[in-house]
N, C-alpha and C positions, 0 to 999 in steps of 0.2 A: 674244734680243738679246745681242750680244757673246758668244754661246756659253752664255748662262744661260737658264733657263726663264722664260717670259712667258705672260700671259693676254691673249686678244684677244676682241673682239666685232665682228662685221662687218668683220674685217680690221684693226680699230683696236686698238692695244695699250692696256690700261688698268692693268696691274700687271705687275711682274716682279721678278726678282732680279738683282743685279749685285754680284759679289764677295760681301761679307758684308752687303750692303744690300738692303732691299726698297724698291722705288720704285712710286709711284702717279702716274697722269696725272689731273690735276684742272683744271677750268675756272677762270677767273680769280678769281672770288669765293671759291670753295672753297679755291683755292690760297693766297690771302691769309690766310684764316682758319687753314688748316693750318700755315702758316709762323709763326704766333704761338706755336706750341708750342715748348717748350725742346728744342733738338737737331734740330729740323726744318730742312731746307735744300733749296735748288734742286738738282736732280740735275746733276752734272757728271762724266760718265764718264771724261773725260780733261781735264787742265788746259786751260782756255780753250774747251772744247766744252760749253757750257751747253745743256741741254735744258729750256727754260723752262716747259713744261707739266708737267714731272715733278718730283716731290718725293721726298726720301729720308725714309723712316719712321724716327723716332728709336727707339733701342733700348728705351726705356721704354714706348713705345706697343705694341711687339711683344708685350708681356706682358698687355696690356689687350684681351682678345679681342673684347668687345662694341664697344669704341671703334674698334678696327682694322676690324672688320666694317662699321661705319657708313661709314668712310672708303673702304673697298674698294667698297662699293655706290655711293658717290658717284662714284668713279673709273669704275666700270662704266657708270653712267648718263651720265656726260659723254662717254665714248668712243662709246656707243651713239647719242647725240644727233648725233654727227658724220656719221652715215650710213655706208654701205659705202665702204670704201677703194677707190679706183680704181687698178687695177694699171697700172703704167707699161709701155708697149710696149717689147719688147726690140729692141735695135738690130740 
C-alpha cells in the first residue's frame, strides 16, 4: 500500500506499514476498543483521506509483543471474515 509492505488474506489487507507507522484493519467493535488506547488513531495516509477501518498502532504497543499479536490476529480474522476480494474488471 502506497509503496510499503502489507499483509493480506483472501485479497483483503489486514496489516501494513506506512511511513513510520504500522496499521491494522479492524471491525467496528474491535476498532472502538483499540482507539481507547493512548496514541491510537484512525489511519489517515493523506490529510482528509481517512481510511475508517484502519487504525495506527501507537509506538508504545509496538514494544508489547503479545498484545500486538492479539490485535494482529483480530485484524486477520476480520479481513478473513470479509471473504475473497472481488477483482475489478479492467477497462
